[in-house]
C-alpha positions in Angstrom: 59.1 -115.6 12.5 55.4 -114.8 11.8 54.8 -114.0 15.5 57.8 -111.8 15.6 56.8 -109.9 12.5 53.2 -109.4 14.0 54.5 -108.1 17.2 56.7 -105.7 15.5 54.0 -104.4 13.3 51.7 -104.1 16.4 54.6 -102.1 18.2 55.1 -99.8 15.3 51.4 -99.2 15.1 51.1 -98.4 18.7 54.0 -96.0 18.5 52.4 -94.1 15.7 49.1 -93.9 17.6 50.9 -92.4 20.6 52.7 -90.0 18.4 49.6 -89.1 16.5 47.7 -88.4 19.9 50.4 -86.1 21.0 50.3 -84.3 17.7 46.4 -83.9 17.7 46.7 -82.4 21.2 49.4 -80.0 20.2 47.4 -78.9 17.1 44.3 -78.4 19.3 46.3 -76.2 21.6 47.4 -74.2 18.6 43.7 -73.9 17.3 42.6 -72.9 20.8 45.2 -70.1 20.9 43.7 -68.7 17.7 40.2 -68.9 19.4 41.5 -67.2 22.4 43.0 -64.5 20.3 39.6 -63.7 18.8 37.9 -64.0 22.2 40.2 -61.3 23.5 39.5 -59.1 20.5 35.8 -59.5 21.2 36.0 -58.9 24.8 38.7 -56.2 25.0 39.1 -54.8 21.5 41.3 -55.7 18.5 44.3 -53.3 19.5 44.6 -55.0 23.0 44.3 -58.4 21.4 47.1 -57.9 19.0 49.4 -56.6 21.6 48.6 -59.6 23.8 48.8 -62.3 21.3 51.6 -61.3 18.8 55.2 -62.4 19.4 57.6 -59.5 20.3 58.9 -59.6 16.8 55.5 -60.5 15.2 54.6 -58.8 11.9 51.3 -57.5 10.4 51.0 -55.7 7.0 50.1 -52.0 7.1 50.6 -52.4 4.1 54.4 -52.9 4.6 55.6 -55.6 7.1 55.3 -53.8 10.6 55.8 -54.8 14.1 52.3 -55.6 15.3 52.8 -54.9 19.1 54.2 -51.4 18.4 51.6 -50.7 15.8 48.6 -51.7 17.9 49.9 -50.2 21.2 50.2 -46.8 19.6 46.9 -47.0 17.8 43.9 -44.9 19.0 41.2 -46.7 20.8 38.6 -48.4 18.6 35.1 -49.6 19.3 34.9 -51.8 16.3 34.2 -55.5 16.8 36.5 -57.9 15.1 36.0 -61.7 15.4 37.2 -64.9 13.5 37.8 -68.5 13.9 40.1 -71.2 12.5 38.8 -73.2 9.5 42.1 -74.9 8.8 45.3 -75.5 10.9 48.5 -77.6 10.6 51.5 -78.0 12.8 55.1 -78.9 12.3 56.5 -82.2 13.5 58.4 -80.2 16.1 54.9 -79.4 17.7 55.9 -75.8 18.4 55.3 -74.1 15.1 52.2 -74.0 12.8 49.5 -72.0 11.0 45.8 -71.2 11.2 43.5 -69.7 8.8 39.9 -68.9 8.7 37.1 -66.2 8.1 36.9 -62.9 9.9 34.3 -60.2 10.1 34.2 -56.7 11.3 31.2 -54.9 12.8 30.6 -51.3 14.3 30.0 -53.1 17.7 29.3 -56.4 19.2 25.5 -55.6 19.3 25.2 -54.3 15.8 24.1 -56.8 13.1 25.7 -54.9 10.1 29.1 -56.4 8.9 31.3 -53.7 7.7 34.1 -55.9 6.5 35.0 -59.6 5.9 37.8 -61.7 4.7 40.1 -64.5 5.5 43.2 -64.3 7.7 46.4 -66.3 7.5 48.5 -66.5 10.8 51.7 -68.4 11.5 52.4 -69.2 15.2 55.4 -70.1 17.2 55.5 -71.5 20.8 57.5 -69.3 23.2 60.0 -70.5 25.8 57.2 -70.2 28.5 54.9 -72.6 26.4 52.6 -70.0 25.1 51.5 -69.7 21.4 52.2 -66.3 19.9 51.7 -65.1 16.3 54.8 -64.7 14.3 53.2 -63.2 11.2 49.6 -62.3 10.1 48.0 -61.2 7.0 44.3 -60.8 6.1 42.8 -60.7 2.6 39.4 -59.0 2.3 36.2 -59.7 0.3 32.6 -58.8 0.3 30.7 -59.6 3.5 28.0 -61.2 1.2 30.6 -64.0 0.4 31.0 -64.9 4.1 29.9 -68.5 4.9 30.2 -70.8 7.9 33.3 -73.0 7.8 33.7 -76.3 9.5 37.1 -76.6 11.3 39.3 -79.0 9.4 42.7 -79.7 11.1 45.2 -81.3 8.9 45.6 -85.1 9.7 48.9 -86.6 10.4 50.6 -88.2 7.3 51.6 -91.8 8.2 54.0 -91.8 5.2 55.7 -88.5 6.1 59.4 -88.9 6.6 61.5 -86.8 8.9 63.3 -84.8 6.3 64.7 -81.3 6.7 64.0 -78.8 3.9 66.8 -76.5 2.8 66.5 -72.8 3.1 68.2 -72.1 -0.2 65.6 -74.4 -2.0 62.8 -72.5 -0.3 64.0 -69.1 -1.2 64.6 -70.2 -4.8 61.0 -71.4 -5.1 59.7 -68.3 -3.4 60.9 -66.2 -6.4 59.6 -68.4 -9.1 56.7 -66.9 -11.1 55.2 -70.4 -11.5 54.6 -71.5 -7.9 54.8 -75.1 -6.6 51.1 -75.6 -5.8 49.6 -78.8 -4.5 46.0 -79.9 -4.9 45.2 -78.6 -1.3 47.1 -75.3 -1.6 44.8 -72.5 -0.4 44.9 -69.5 -2.7 43.8 -66.0 -1.4 43.1 -63.2 -3.7 41.7 -59.8 -3.0 37.9 -59.7 -3.5 37.6 -63.4 -3.7 36.8 -66.1 -1.3 39.8 -68.4 -0.8 39.8 -71.6 -2.8 41.9 -74.7 -3.0 44.1 -75.1 -6.2 42.2 -78.2 -7.2 39.0 -76.2 -7.3 40.4 -73.3 -9.2 38.6 -72.6 -12.5 41.7 -71.1 -14.1 45.4 -71.4 -13.4 46.8 -68.8 -11.0 48.7 -65.9 -12.7 52.3 -66.8 -13.5 53.4 -63.1 -14.2 53.8 -62.2 -10.6 57.3 -60.8 -9.6 58.2 -61.5 -6.1 60.8 -59.6 -3.8 61.5 -61.6 -0.7 61.7 -59.5 2.5 62.0 -62.3 5.0 61.4 -66.0 6.0 61.3 -68.4 8.9 61.6 -72.1 9.0 60.1 -74.3 11.7 62.6 -75.9 14.2 62.1 -79.2 12.3 62.5 -77.4 8.9 59.4 -79.2 7.6 57.3 -76.0 7.5 58.1 -72.3 6.7 56.8 -69.1 5.7 58.1 -66.4 3.3 56.9 -62.8 2.9 57.8 -59.8 0.8 56.5 -57.5 -1.9 55.2 -58.3 -5.4 54.2 -56.6 -8.7 51.9 -57.9 -11.3 50.9 -56.3 -14.7 47.1 -56.1 -15.1 44.7 -54.6 -17.6 44.4 -51.7 -15.4 48.2 -51.2 -14.9 50.7 -52.6 -12.7 49.4 -53.8 -9.3 51.9 -53.7 -6.3 51.4 -55.3 -3.0 52.6 -57.7 -0.4 52.5 -61.6 0.0 52.7 -64.2 2.7 53.2 -67.8 1.7 53.1 -70.9 4.0 55.2 -73.8 2.9 55.4 -77.6 3.9 57.6 -80.4 2.9 55.4 -82.8 0.8 57.2 -85.9 -0.6 60.5 -84.3 0.4 59.8 -81.1 -1.6 58.8 -77.7 -0.5 55.2 -77.0 -1.7 52.8 -74.2 -0.9 50.0 -74.8 1.5 48.8 -71.1 1.4 49.6 -68.3 -1.0 48.2 -64.8 0.1 48.5 -61.8 -2.2 47.2 -58.4 -0.9 47.4 -55.3 -3.1 48.4 -52.1 -1.3 45.7 -49.6 -0.9 45.8 -46.6 -3.1 
């Protein structure tokens, strides 16, 4: 009996290692797609890059959700130099849907040392029928270039305790509207003018007076990751702030929890 149990344990461990290797390769291909996106921007310009790497129905915020391909195809030629790289990435168990996020910087040209703008982007990717990764939705949040710092790439490791459970769309949309959001310790929180931080590192609790209006959502094929987006309003000492949001969700312990929460106020 002991030998049989030992062999069974060894087989299960081997199966997990094989699955983990497959996942790691898929996640690295996703991160490389993001790196290639930036490389295209650096070599051929940001408008060309967005037309090339966004999905046909891919969205950016300008400030309302807008078809990225149409927006950038119609945009006038730009000489500004936009570059970025992934600092964090995660992938659904279906291995065809995931997200990346990291710092970006904007310069007048590739040769110029001066940084005009900086921030953190948040992109959700889905694999296309031809096997290529394309961006489904993208939102950047800005802060002072003085806050920029080098990030070490941290892919999310596989969770050996994760169970193959599908999350319900109804539960996701209910949570999306709550003013008190379901954060985990590792939730990345993006706010205008601030460098993103993890919930566990926050000095104060994120505001619970934000009113959300959902405009769309998408679940991964495995229904273990998702994104929601829409508009929001929030009372502040300077009056009501209005803007748009993008949230990325993941099933953790069988419940939808935020992994990224991005609020971007509309420009006035």
